[in-house]
C-alpha positions as CSV (number, residue, x, y, z in Angstrom):
1,M,131.0,78.9,67.2
2,S,131.0,81.8,64.8
3,D,127.2,82.1,65.3
4,H,127.7,82.6,69.0
5,I,130.4,85.2,68.4
6,N,128.2,87.1,66.0
7,N,125.3,87.0,68.4
8,A,127.5,88.3,71.2
9,I,128.8,91.1,69.0
10,Q,125.2,92.0,67.9
11,Y,124.1,92.1,71.5
12,L,126.8,94.6,72.3
13,D,125.9,96.7,69.2
14,Q,122.2,96.7,70.0
15,S,122.8,97.5,73.7
16,V,125.1,100.4,72.9
17,N,122.6,101.8,70.4
18,E,119.7,101.4,72.8
19,R,121.5,103.4,75.4
20,G,121.9,106.1,72.8
21,Q,125.1,107.2,71.2
22,R,125.1,111.0,71.4
23,F,127.0,112.6,68.5
24,P,127.8,116.3,68.2
25,I,124.9,118.4,66.8
26,S,125.0,121.8,65.2
27,F,124.2,124.9,67.2
28,Q,121.0,125.3,65.2
29,D,119.8,121.8,66.3
30,F,120.8,122.6,69.8
31,L,118.5,125.6,69.8
32,K,115.7,123.4,68.7
33,I,116.3,121.2,71.8
34,L,116.5,124.4,73.9
35,L,113.1,125.5,72.7
36,E,111.5,122.2,73.5
37,K,113.1,121.8,76.9
38,P,114.5,125.2,78.0
39,Q,114.6,124.4,81.7
40,A,116.5,121.2,81.3
41,T,118.8,122.7,78.6
42,I,119.9,125.9,80.3
43,R,121.5,124.6,83.5
44,N,124.9,124.9,85.1
45,V,126.4,122.5,87.6
46,F,124.6,124.0,90.6
47,Q,121.2,123.6,88.9
48,V,122.0,120.1,87.7
49,F,123.2,119.1,91.1
50,H,120.0,120.4,92.7
51,D,117.8,118.6,90.1
52,M,119.8,115.3,90.6
53,I,119.2,115.5,94.4
54,K,115.5,116.2,93.9
55,T,115.1,113.5,91.3
56,Y,116.5,110.7,93.5
57,L,114.8,112.0,96.7
58,S,111.4,112.8,95.3
59,E,109.0,114.7,97.5
60,G,109.4,114.7,101.3
61,V,106.7,113.1,103.3
62,D,105.1,115.3,106.1
63,E,103.4,113.1,108.7
64,Y,101.5,116.1,110.0
65,P,100.4,117.9,106.8
66,N,97.7,120.0,108.5
67,D,99.7,121.0,111.5
68,P,99.7,124.9,111.5
69,E,103.0,124.8,113.5
70,S,104.8,122.6,111.0
71,I,108.4,123.5,110.1
72,H,108.5,121.1,107.2
73,F,110.9,118.7,108.9
74,V,109.9,115.9,106.5
75,F,110.9,112.4,105.7
76,Y,113.0,111.9,102.6
77,D,113.6,108.4,101.2
78,C,117.3,108.5,100.5
79,N,117.6,104.9,99.3
80,R,117.7,105.8,95.6
81,L,120.4,108.4,96.2
82,F,122.7,106.6,98.7
83,V,121.8,102.9,98.9
84,E,120.5,101.4,95.6
85,G,123.2,100.0,93.4
86,S,125.9,100.8,96.0
87,D,128.4,98.2,97.3
88,N,128.8,100.4,100.4
89,P,125.6,102.2,101.1
90,F,125.3,105.4,103.1
91,F,122.3,105.8,105.4
92,A,121.2,109.4,105.9
93,D,119.1,110.1,108.9
94,R,116.2,112.5,108.8
95,L,118.2,115.3,110.2
96,F,121.0,115.1,107.6
97,A,118.5,114.6,104.7
98,N,116.7,117.8,105.6
99,R,120.0,119.6,106.1
100,L,121.2,118.5,102.7
101,V,118.0,119.5,100.9
102,N,117.9,122.9,102.5
103,H,121.5,123.6,101.4
104,V,120.8,122.3,97.9
105,D,117.7,124.5,97.6
106,A,119.7,127.5,98.7
107,L,122.4,126.6,96.2
108,K,119.9,126.8,93.4
109,R,118.0,129.8,94.5
110,G,120.9,132.1,95.4
111,A,123.2,134.2,93.3
112,Q,125.5,131.4,92.4
113,Q,129.2,132.0,93.0
114,N,132.1,129.9,93.8
115,K,132.0,128.6,97.3
116,L,133.6,125.7,99.1
117,Y,131.0,123.3,100.6
118,I,132.6,121.4,103.5
119,F,130.9,118.4,104.9
120,E,132.2,118.3,108.5
121,G,131.9,115.3,110.8
122,P,133.8,113.1,113.3
123,Y,135.6,109.8,112.5
124,G,133.3,107.0,111.6
125,C,130.3,109.1,110.6
126,G,130.4,107.9,106.9
127,K,131.7,111.1,105.2
128,S,133.7,109.3,102.6
129,T,130.9,106.8,101.9
130,F,128.5,109.7,101.5
131,L,130.6,111.6,99.0
132,N,131.5,108.5,96.9
133,N,127.9,107.6,96.6
134,L,126.8,111.1,95.9
135,L,129.4,111.5,93.1
136,R,128.5,108.1,91.6
137,K,124.8,109.2,91.4
138,F,125.8,112.5,89.9
139,E,127.8,110.8,87.2
140,E,124.9,108.3,86.6
141,Y,122.4,111.1,86.5
142,T,124.3,113.1,83.8
143,R,124.1,110.0,81.6
144,T,120.3,110.0,81.6
145,D,118.0,112.0,79.4
146,A,116.8,113.9,82.5
147,G,120.3,114.9,83.5
148,I,122.0,115.4,80.1
149,R,124.3,118.5,79.9
150,Y,125.9,120.2,77.0
151,E,129.3,121.5,76.1
152,T,130.9,123.3,73.2
153,V,133.1,121.7,70.5
154,W,134.4,123.7,67.5
155,R,134.3,122.0,64.1
156,I,135.9,124.4,61.7
157,D,135.7,123.9,58.0
158,R,139.2,124.5,56.6
159,Q,138.0,125.4,53.1
160,M,135.4,127.9,54.5
161,V,138.1,129.7,56.4
162,N,140.4,129.8,53.5
163,R,137.8,131.0,51.0
164,F,136.1,133.5,53.2
165,T,134.2,136.2,51.4
166,E,133.2,139.8,52.0
167,A,131.4,139.8,55.3
168,D,127.7,140.6,55.7
169,R,127.5,144.2,57.0
170,K,124.5,143.8,59.2
171,P,125.0,144.7,62.8
172,L,126.2,141.8,65.0
173,A,123.1,141.7,67.1
174,Q,120.8,141.6,64.1
175,Q,122.9,138.8,62.6
176,L,122.5,136.7,65.7
177,T,118.8,137.4,65.7
178,D,118.5,136.4,62.0
179,F,120.4,133.3,62.7
180,S,118.1,132.2,65.5
181,A,115.0,133.0,63.5
182,D,116.0,131.6,60.1
183,P,119.3,129.8,60.4
184,M,121.2,128.3,57.5
185,S,120.0,124.9,56.5
186,S,122.0,122.1,57.9
187,N,122.3,120.7,54.3
188,D,124.7,123.5,53.5
189,I,127.1,122.2,56.1
190,M,129.4,119.3,55.3
191,P,128.5,116.3,57.4
192,P,131.0,115.0,60.0
193,M,133.7,112.9,58.5
194,A,135.8,110.2,60.1
195,G,139.4,109.3,60.2
196,S,141.8,111.1,57.9
197,F,138.9,112.7,56.0
198,M,138.0,114.5,59.1
199,S,141.5,116.0,59.4
200,E,141.5,116.9,55.7
201,Y,138.3,118.9,55.7
202,Y,137.7,119.8,59.4
203,I,139.6,120.7,62.5
204,E,137.8,119.7,65.7
205,I,138.6,121.7,68.8
206,P,136.9,120.6,72.1
207,C,136.5,123.2,74.7
208,P,138.7,122.0,77.6
209,S,136.6,124.0,80.1
210,H,133.4,122.3,79.0
211,D,131.7,125.7,78.4
212,H,128.0,125.7,77.9
213,P,127.2,126.5,74.2
214,L,125.2,129.6,75.2
215,L,128.3,131.3,76.5
216,M,129.6,131.5,72.9
217,I,127.1,134.3,72.4
218,P,128.7,137.6,73.2
219,K,127.7,138.6,76.7
220,E,126.3,142.0,75.7
221,L,124.0,140.4,73.1
222,R,122.5,137.5,75.2
223,R,119.4,139.3,76.5
224,G,118.5,140.5,73.1
225,F,119.1,137.0,71.6
226,F,116.9,135.3,74.2
227,D,114.3,138.0,73.8
228,H,114.0,137.1,70.1
229,L,114.4,133.4,70.6
230,L,111.9,132.7,73.4
231,E,108.2,133.3,73.6
232,N,106.9,135.4,76.4
233,N,106.1,132.6,78.8
234,E,106.8,131.7,82.4
235,F,110.3,130.3,81.7
236,K,111.4,133.4,79.9
237,F,110.3,135.5,82.9
238,H,112.3,133.2,85.3
239,L,115.3,133.3,82.9
240,F,115.4,137.1,83.0
241,T,114.6,137.6,86.7
242,D,115.7,134.7,88.8
243,K,119.1,134.7,90.4
244,E,119.7,131.1,89.5
245,Y,120.0,132.1,85.9
246,N,122.4,135.0,86.5
247,W,125.2,132.9,85.1
248,V,123.6,133.0,81.6
249,F,124.1,136.7,81.3
250,R,127.2,137.1,83.6
251,D,129.7,134.3,82.7
252,N,132.3,134.5,80.0
253,A,133.4,131.8,77.6
254,C,136.8,130.4,78.3
255,T,139.9,132.1,76.8
256,I,140.2,129.5,74.1
257,C,136.6,129.7,72.9
258,T,136.7,133.5,73.0
259,S,139.9,133.6,70.9
260,L,138.4,131.1,68.4
261,Y,135.2,133.2,68.1
262,H,137.1,136.5,67.5
263,S,139.6,134.9,65.2
264,L,136.9,133.3,63.0
265,L,134.9,136.5,63.1
266,N,137.9,138.4,61.9
267,K,138.3,135.9,59.0
268,L,134.7,135.3,58.1
269,K,133.2,138.7,58.9
270,S,129.9,137.0,59.8
271,P,128.7,135.8,63.2
272,Q,126.3,133.4,61.4
273,K,129.2,131.7,59.7
274,V,131.1,131.6,63.1
275,F,128.1,129.8,64.7
276,E,128.1,127.3,61.9
277,A,131.5,126.1,63.3
278,I,130.0,125.7,66.8
279,Y,128.8,122.2,67.6
280,V,127.2,120.9,70.8
281,R,127.8,117.5,72.4
282,P,126.9,115.9,75.8
283,Y,129.1,116.8,78.7
284,M,130.3,113.3,79.6
285,H,131.3,113.1,83.3
286,N,133.9,110.5,84.2
287,R,135.4,110.4,87.6
288,R,138.1,107.9,86.7
289,L,139.3,110.2,83.8
290,G,138.9,113.3,85.9
291,E,136.4,114.8,83.3
292,G,133.7,116.7,85.0
293,I,134.4,115.1,88.4
294,S,137.8,115.1,90.1
295,V,138.4,113.6,93.5
296,F,141.7,113.9,95.4
297,N,142.7,111.8,98.4
298,P,145.2,113.2,100.9
299,G,147.9,110.8,99.7
300,D,147.5,111.8,96.0
301,K,150.7,113.7,95.1
302,P,150.3,117.0,93.2
303,S,150.8,116.8,89.5
304,K,154.0,118.3,88.1
305,E,152.2,119.6,85.1
306,H,150.5,122.9,85.9
307,I,149.8,123.8,82.3
308,H,148.2,121.4,79.8
309,T,148.2,121.7,76.0
310,N,147.9,119.7,72.9
311,P,150.9,120.3,70.5
312,M,149.4,118.5,67.6
313,L,146.1,120.5,67.8
314,Q,148.0,123.7,68.5
315,N,149.9,123.2,65.2
316,Q,146.7,122.7,63.3
317,I,145.2,125.9,64.9
318,N,148.3,127.9,64.0
319,T,148.2,126.6,60.4
320,L,144.5,127.4,60.1
321,F,144.8,131.0,61.3
322,R,148.4,131.5,60.1
323,D,149.2,133.2,63.4
324,S,150.5,131.4,66.5
325,N,149.4,134.1,68.9
326,Q,145.7,134.2,68.0
327,V,144.5,131.1,69.8
328,K,146.6,129.5,72.5
329,Y,145.3,126.0,73.4
330,I,146.5,125.9,77.0
331,Y,144.5,125.1,80.1
332,S,145.0,123.9,83.7
333,R,143.7,120.9,85.6
334,Y,140.8,123.0,86.9
335,A,139.4,123.3,83.3
336,K,138.6,119.5,83.3
337,T,136.1,120.1,86.2
338,N,134.9,123.5,85.2
339,N,131.1,123.4,85.5
340,G,131.6,120.1,87.2
341,I,132.6,118.9,90.7
342,Y,136.0,119.2,92.3
343,A,136.2,117.3,95.6
344,L,138.8,116.7,98.4
345,M,138.6,113.6,100.5
346,D,139.7,114.9,103.9
347,V,141.7,118.0,104.3
348,K,145.0,116.4,105.3
349,S,148.5,116.0,103.8
350,H,148.5,117.1,100.1
351,N,144.9,118.1,100.3
352,V,145.8,120.9,102.6
353,D,147.9,122.5,99.8
354,R,145.1,121.9,97.3
355,L,142.6,123.6,99.6
356,L,144.8,126.6,100.1
357,E,145.4,126.8,96.3
358,L,141.6,127.1,95.9
359,H,141.7,130.4,97.8
360,N,142.0,132.7,94.9
361,I,139.9,130.6,92.6
362,I,137.0,130.5,95.0
363,S,137.4,134.2,95.8
364,E,137.8,135.5,92.3
365,G,136.5,132.7,90.0
366,V,139.6,132.8,87.8
367,H,142.9,131.0,87.7
368,K,146.1,132.2,86.0
369,V,147.5,129.8,83.4
370,G,150.7,131.2,82.1
371,E,149.8,134.6,80.7
372,I,146.1,134.0,80.4
373,E,143.2,133.9,82.8
374,E,141.1,130.8,83.1
375,N,137.5,130.9,84.3
376,V,136.7,128.4,87.0
377,T,133.0,127.9,88.0
378,S,132.8,124.5,89.7
379,L,131.0,122.9,92.7
380,F,133.9,122.6,95.2
381,I,133.3,120.0,97.9
382,A,135.6,118.9,100.8
383,L,135.3,116.5,103.7
384,M,136.8,117.6,107.0
385,N,137.2,116.3,110.5
386,P,136.5,119.0,113.2
387,E,140.1,119.1,114.3
388,D,141.3,120.0,110.8
389,K,139.3,123.3,110.9
390,K,142.4,125.1,112.0
391,T,143.8,124.7,108.5
392,I,141.7,127.6,107.2
393,E,141.1,129.6,110.3
394,D,143.7,132.2,109.3
395,F,142.1,132.9,106.0
396,Q,139.2,135.2,106.9
397,S,138.4,136.1,103.3
398,F,138.4,132.4,102.5
399,S,136.1,131.4,105.4
400,D,133.5,133.9,104.1
401,R,133.2,131.6,101.1
402,I,132.7,128.4,103.0
403,E,129.5,126.6,103.7
404,Y,129.6,124.0,106.5
405,I,127.2,121.1,106.4
406,N,127.4,118.7,109.3
407,I,127.5,115.0,108.9
408,N,127.1,113.7,112.4
409,Y,126.6,110.3,113.9
410,V,123.1,109.0,113.2
411,L,120.6,110.5,115.6
412,D,117.4,109.0,114.0
413,L,116.7,105.7,115.6
414,N,114.9,104.3,112.6
415,T,118.0,105.0,110.4
416,E,120.2,103.4,113.0
417,V,118.1,100.2,112.9
418,E,118.2,100.3,109.1
419,I,122.0,100.1,109.3
420,Y,121.8,97.0,111.5
421,R,119.4,95.4,109.0
422,N,121.6,96.2,106.1
423,I,124.7,94.7,107.7
424,F,123.2,91.7,109.6
425,G,120.2,90.9,107.3
426,K,116.8,92.5,106.9
427,Y,115.2,89.6,108.9
428,I,117.0,90.2,112.2
429,D,113.7,91.7,113.5
430,R,112.4,88.1,113.7
431,N,114.9,87.5,116.6
432,F,113.6,90.4,118.7
433,L,110.5,91.1,120.6
434,P,108.9,94.3,119.2
435,R,110.5,97.5,120.4
436,V,113.7,95.8,121.7
437,L,115.7,96.3,118.5
438,H,114.8,100.0,118.4
439,N,115.6,100.3,122.1
440,F,119.1,99.0,121.4
441,A,119.4,101.9,118.9
442,R,118.1,104.3,121.5
443,V,120.9,103.3,123.9
444,I,123.5,103.9,121.2
445,I,122.0,107.2,120.2
446,A,121.8,108.3,123.8
447,T,125.7,108.4,123.9
448,R,125.7,110.8,121.0
449,L,123.2,113.4,122.5
450,N,123.9,116.3,124.8
451,K,122.8,115.4,128.3
452,H,121.0,118.8,128.7
453,S,118.5,120.5,126.4
454,D,117.6,124.1,127.0
455,A,114.9,123.8,124.2
456,L,113.2,120.9,125.8
457,I,113.3,122.2,129.3
458,E,111.9,125.5,128.2
459,W,109.1,123.6,126.5
460,I,108.3,120.8,128.9
461,G,109.3,122.3,132.2
462,D,109.4,119.5,134.8
463,P,110.4,116.2,133.1
464,K,109.2,114.1,136.0
465,K,105.6,114.4,134.9
466,Y,106.5,112.0,132.0
467,R,108.5,109.5,134.1
468,L,106.5,106.6,132.8
469,Y,107.5,107.4,129.2
470,C,110.7,109.3,129.3
471,D,114.0,109.9,131.1
472,E,114.8,112.9,133.2
473,N,117.0,114.4,130.5
474,L,114.2,114.0,128.0
475,L,116.5,112.2,125.6
476,L,113.8,109.7,124.7
477,L,111.5,112.6,123.8
478,K,114.2,114.2,121.6
479,M,114.8,110.9,119.8
480,E,111.1,110.8,118.9
481,I,111.2,114.3,117.6
482,F,114.3,113.6,115.5
483,T,112.4,110.8,113.8
484,G,109.6,113.3,112.9
485,H,107.2,111.8,115.5
486,I,105.4,113.8,118.1
487,P,104.6,111.3,120.9
488,G,101.0,110.6,121.8
489,W,101.8,110.5,125.5
490,L,102.3,114.3,125.6
491,T,99.6,116.2,127.3
492,E,97.3,118.3,125.1
493,E,98.7,121.4,126.7
494,D,102.3,120.5,125.9
495,R,101.3,119.4,122.4
496,N,99.7,122.8,121.8
497,R,102.8,124.5,123.2
498,F,105.0,122.7,120.7
499,T,105.1,125.8,118.4
500,A,107.2,126.2,115.3
501,K,109.7,128.3,117.2
502,R,110.2,125.5,119.8
503,R,110.5,122.9,117.1
504,R,113.2,124.8,115.3
505,S,115.0,125.2,118.6
506,V,115.0,121.4,119.2
507,I,116.1,120.6,115.6
508,T,118.8,123.2,115.8
509,E,120.3,121.5,118.8
510,S,121.1,118.5,116.5
511,E,123.8,120.6,114.8
512,T,125.9,120.3,118.0
513,E,125.0,116.7,118.7
514,G,126.3,113.5,117.1
515,K,129.9,114.7,117.2
516,S,130.9,112.4,120.1
517,G,129.7,109.1,121.7
518,L,129.7,105.8,120.0
519,S,130.6,106.1,116.3
520,G,128.9,104.2,113.5
521,R,131.7,101.7,113.4
522,D,131.5,101.2,117.2
523,S,127.8,100.6,117.2
524,I,128.1,97.9,114.5
525,K,130.7,96.1,116.6
526,I,128.7,96.4,119.8
527,F,125.5,95.2,118.0
528,N,127.4,92.3,116.6
529,Q,128.5,91.2,120.0
530,F,125.0,91.7,121.5
531,Y,123.3,89.8,118.6
532,S,125.7,87.0,118.7
533,T,125.4,86.6,122.4
534,Y,121.6,86.5,122.7
535,A,120.1,85.4,119.4
536,R,118.6,81.9,119.7
537,E,116.2,79.9,117.7
538,D,114.0,79.0,120.6
539,R,113.7,82.4,122.2
540,L,113.4,86.0,121.2
541,I,115.7,88.7,122.5
542,N,113.9,90.7,125.2
543,M,114.5,93.8,127.3
544,S,116.1,91.8,130.1
545,A,118.8,90.7,127.7
546,L,119.4,94.2,126.5
547,Y,119.6,95.5,130.1
548,D,122.0,92.7,131.1
549,F,124.2,93.4,128.1
550,F,124.8,97.0,128.9
551,T,125.0,96.6,132.7
552,K,127.0,93.3,132.9
553,T,128.5,92.1,129.6
554,R,129.6,95.6,128.5
555,K,129.9,97.5,131.8
556,D,132.7,99.5,130.1
557,L,130.1,101.4,128.1
558,S,128.3,102.7,131.2
559,A,130.4,105.8,131.3
560,L,129.0,106.8,127.9
561,I,125.4,106.1,128.7
562,P,123.6,108.9,130.6
563,E,123.0,108.0,134.2
564,G,119.5,106.6,134.7
565,F,118.8,106.3,131.0
566,L,118.7,102.5,130.9
567,D,116.3,102.3,133.8
568,S,114.1,104.9,132.2
569,L,114.2,103.0,128.9
570,V,113.2,99.7,130.7
571,R,110.4,101.5,132.6
572,M,109.1,103.0,129.3
573,Y,109.1,99.6,127.7
574,D,107.5,97.9,130.7
575,Y,104.7,100.4,130.9
576,A,104.0,100.1,127.2
577,V,103.8,96.3,127.0
578,L,101.7,96.3,130.2
579,Q,99.2,98.4,128.4
580,E,99.3,96.1,125.5
581,V,98.6,93.1,127.7
582,K,95.7,94.9,129.4
583,E,94.3,96.0,126.1
584,S,94.6,92.5,124.6
585,L,93.1,90.7,127.6
586,Y,90.3,93.2,128.3
587,Y,86.9,92.5,126.8
588,Y,83.6,93.8,127.9
589,N,79.9,94.0,127.2
590,E,79.3,97.5,125.9
591,D,75.5,97.2,126.5
592,R,76.0,96.2,130.1
593,I,78.4,99.1,130.8
594,A,76.0,101.6,129.2
595,K,73.2,100.3,131.4
596,D,75.3,100.5,134.6
597,I,76.1,104.1,133.8
598,Q,72.5,105.0,133.0
599,N,71.4,103.3,136.3
600,Y,74.0,105.2,138.3
601,I,73.2,108.6,136.9
602,F,69.5,108.0,137.6
603,A,70.1,106.6,141.1
604,T,72.1,109.6,142.3
605,N,68.9,111.6,142.3
606,F,67.4,109.4,145.2
607,E,68.0,108.7,148.8
608,I,69.7,105.5,150.0
609,G,67.1,102.8,150.6
610,A,64.7,103.9,147.8
611,T,63.4,101.5,145.2
612,E,62.9,103.1,141.8
613,T,62.6,102.0,138.1
614,C,65.2,103.6,135.9
615,I,63.6,105.7,133.1
616,Y,66.5,104.9,130.8
617,T,67.0,101.1,131.2
618,G,63.6,100.0,132.6
619,E,65.4,98.1,135.4
620,K,64.1,98.1,138.9
621,L,66.8,99.5,141.2
622,E,67.3,99.1,145.0
623,I,69.4,102.1,145.7
624,T,71.7,101.0,148.4
625,E,75.3,101.9,149.4
626,S,76.6,98.7,148.0
627,F,74.8,99.2,144.7
628,L,76.4,102.6,144.2
629,E,79.8,101.4,145.4
630,S,79.8,98.5,142.9
631,I,79.7,101.0,140.0
632,E,81.9,103.6,141.7
633,N,84.6,100.9,142.0
634,R,84.8,100.9,138.3
635,L,84.6,104.6,138.0
636,L,86.9,105.7,140.8
637,G,88.8,102.6,141.9
638,A,88.3,100.5,145.0
639,N,90.6,102.4,147.4
640,V,89.0,105.9,147.4
641,S,87.6,107.4,150.6
642,R,84.0,107.7,151.6
643,E,84.3,111.5,151.3
644,T,85.5,111.2,147.7
645,R,82.6,108.9,146.8
646,Q,80.0,111.4,148.4
647,S,81.6,114.3,146.5
648,F,81.6,112.4,143.2
649,R,77.9,111.5,143.6
650,Q,76.9,115.1,144.4
651,T,78.9,116.4,141.4
652,T,77.3,113.8,139.1
653,Q,73.8,114.6,140.3
654,K,74.3,118.3,140.0
655,E,75.6,118.1,136.4
656,Y,72.7,115.7,135.5
657,T,70.0,118.1,136.8
658,T,71.6,121.4,135.6
659,Q,73.1,120.4,132.3
660,T,72.4,116.9,131.1
661,L,68.6,116.7,131.7
662,T,67.6,120.3,131.3
663,Q,69.9,121.4,128.5
664,E,71.1,118.4,126.5
665,I,68.1,116.1,126.8
666,M,65.1,118.4,127.1
667,T,66.3,121.4,125.0
668,E,68.7,119.8,122.5
669,G,66.8,116.5,122.2
670,K,69.8,114.2,122.8
671,S,69.5,110.7,124.2
672,I,71.2,110.0,127.5
673,N,74.0,108.1,125.7
674,E,74.8,111.2,123.6
675,T,75.4,113.5,126.6
676,A,78.8,114.7,127.9
677,L,78.1,113.3,131.4
678,F,77.4,109.8,130.0
679,Q,80.5,109.8,127.8
680,S,82.8,111.0,130.6
681,L,81.5,108.3,132.9
682,Y,81.7,105.7,130.1
683,D,85.4,106.5,129.5
684,R,86.2,106.3,133.2
685,Y,84.5,102.9,133.5
686,V,86.3,101.4,130.4
687,Y,89.7,102.8,131.6
688,N,89.4,101.2,135.0
689,L,88.2,97.9,133.6
690,K,91.4,97.8,131.5
691,E,93.6,98.7,134.5
692,K,92.2,95.8,136.5
693,A,92.0,93.3,133.6
694,L,95.1,91.4,134.9
695,D,94.1,91.3,138.5
696,P,92.3,87.8,138.4
697,F,95.4,86.3,136.8
698,L,98.4,87.8,138.7
699,D,98.6,85.0,141.3
700,N,97.2,82.3,139.1
701,E,100.0,79.9,138.1
702,N,97.7,78.0,135.8
703,F,97.2,81.1,133.7
704,R,101.0,81.5,133.3
705,Q,101.4,77.9,132.4
706,A,98.5,78.1,129.9
707,I,100.3,80.8,128.1
708,K,103.4,78.7,127.8
709,D,101.3,75.7,126.7
710,Y,99.3,77.7,124.1
711,N,98.9,75.9,120.8
712,T,100.3,72.6,122.2
713,D,98.6,69.4,123.3
714,A,99.1,70.4,126.9
715,F,96.9,73.5,126.4
716,K,93.9,71.3,126.1
717,A,94.2,70.1,129.7
718,H,93.6,73.6,131.1
719,D,90.2,74.9,132.3
720,K,88.0,76.2,129.5
721,R,87.7,79.7,131.0
722,I,91.5,80.0,131.1
723,R,91.8,78.6,127.6
724,D,89.4,81.2,126.3
725,D,91.2,84.0,128.1
726,V,94.6,83.0,126.9
727,S,93.4,82.4,123.3
728,Y,91.8,85.8,123.3
729,L,94.9,87.4,124.7
730,I,97.3,85.8,122.2
731,E,95.1,86.4,119.2
732,N,94.6,90.1,120.1
733,F,98.4,90.5,120.5
734,C,99.0,89.2,117.1
735,T,96.2,91.2,115.3
736,K,96.5,94.5,117.2
737,Y,100.2,94.8,117.7
738,A,101.7,92.6,114.9
739,Y,103.4,90.2,117.3
740,T,104.2,86.7,116.2
741,E,102.6,83.9,118.3
742,Q,106.0,83.2,120.0
743,G,106.5,86.9,120.6
744,A,103.0,87.3,122.2
745,K,103.6,84.3,124.5
746,E,107.1,85.6,125.6
747,V,106.0,89.2,126.2
748,C,103.1,88.0,128.4
749,I,105.4,85.8,130.4
750,Y,107.7,88.8,130.7
751,V,104.9,91.0,132.1
752,I,103.9,88.3,134.6
753,D,107.3,87.3,135.8
754,N,108.4,90.9,136.3
755,E,105.2,91.7,138.1
756,L,104.6,94.8,136.0
757,A,101.0,95.2,137.0
758,T,102.1,95.5,140.7
759,K,105.0,97.7,139.7
760,F,102.7,100.3,138.0
761,A,99.7,99.8,140.3
762,K,100.2,103.2,142.0
763,T,101.2,105.2,139.0
């Protein structure tokens, strides 16, 4: 038994050591770390917060990297930041992720000052989940080597203070420079003691405000100090010029550290000896203890203690300096989150008072603690519902220091689907025909969007030209853009007109959307009902089920769904799957099509009734009306007028003689298959073949039954030609569009039973 106990204890000891116990180090050793990693060492809370976000989000993915009109509306994978390791994950859609990154970038680039960052959003949008996960990741990040931060702790040698000698008379700036260039050997300093020995030789005084060690250097000497310490490199240039490093030369040490510095300097007469008393340790953030991170809920009652102190430590300080007025070890609750994060969960109840109390702190950056002033430089965050905005409307000077960041209901359909997968299992897709699950998300998101878009109307003009793909309000188009996708069904003209200015206008509209409609909680409940009602082992959920659910089962939701949206969604889906069936069923002989076109181009140069041998195919042609019509039916369709046919022949013949033959073939040396006329006719021919691919099977009940019987014993009883066609159709569906075999069979039956080929015959 004792062996097991020893092994368990050794495991704990080894694990703790492997994670790295970080003991205080001297200021001299801290400077060595600074020289090795200056950018990671010289950071305040705003810079660390920025680095944390960028570390977990990595680089954004731009699906259109070479688009000259790109506005860098990119995809950020937020899983590491908000999902991984979380019991209650938050799913950030593309819009919010870009919004957050832009604010964080601005936070780092700008002249950093105290501001209140309010994440505003309606009930059920996930604000609390977002903030909890964000703070958890921040705390986790600061415990890693990449996110380590440093704070000051004073370790004063009692004997050194008591036996101080005549001070070195060098100027203060020169002493600091000498110290950085040739500091006292660490062997001259007594190593840290433990227990009573520590109290006998040393007095250790932690900075309650978690001041960065560099702030211990007198402000007026910092530029000279860094000029001597750092080489002339890129980082030094940024340190001296970038606004994000203004704090290094602007901020003051806390009152306690400033008092300690001057009291020791007065005793020791040497800045170098003062800096021997400055030690550096990791700034350990602990939300539960309120160190570095403090979060207040509306129901948390205010503390009765406005001033904190440590009587035992204060007595030791008084004894050391023999003057109770030199160093007052008092601080407020704001010191514990100085250079950290102070957060309010919803501005209600007691949090209203806390928010108003922040007014002077945010405006001035200082807080009065008794008779002294306490510096407060923290990242202040609050969550707020829109109706609570009136709390701060009367404080104009306060509102100038507020940055609002919207957390709206999800408007990115891919993110909405990820939420369903997370809650109901990542394999729910197996119960849906392709597109149907995403179409459910489109219905939910439609309730959250504004019904009219000035930006889209200004860009597109008349929405009816896209009736096969979109609704009259262009909500389906907006949803695609919000996912970062520019639909392929847009005309080339509209694609070219989608300029950076228009893109910003569309994305900007998202700031006012997602504030009403079905909330995140609502959508989960509705999806649960839908999924429970229609999920079956023997059949996949299709668009008919989705349409019936919102028009019959949950008719109460119709008031929230824009008028005509469901019909447009079904039409878009029907048209898309019809094209998939045609593409999967259609097969052709490329060589035969090429010869038909070559023969047709050649034949247009002769009168009806002539017999000629085609110079391109070598085939003998009887140029009759029926011969020309048989090819024109594939090029123009069977229902065109005689006048249209005659005009088409004349146009073809004219282009052949004036451009194709004389310019492209004779001058440029192209073959007939390489000419623009041939390619244009070839594309027409193939397109019309696909459009008519279903015609032979529409009224053929055996074809429908063969689809149902596919891959069963009954399938063998069907005619070989039908078996070949059905096999070709199903296999193409699975390989081209990633359907399962069951899904391919069901969507084909859906197309036939709903007579989609007839429905779209005239479109």
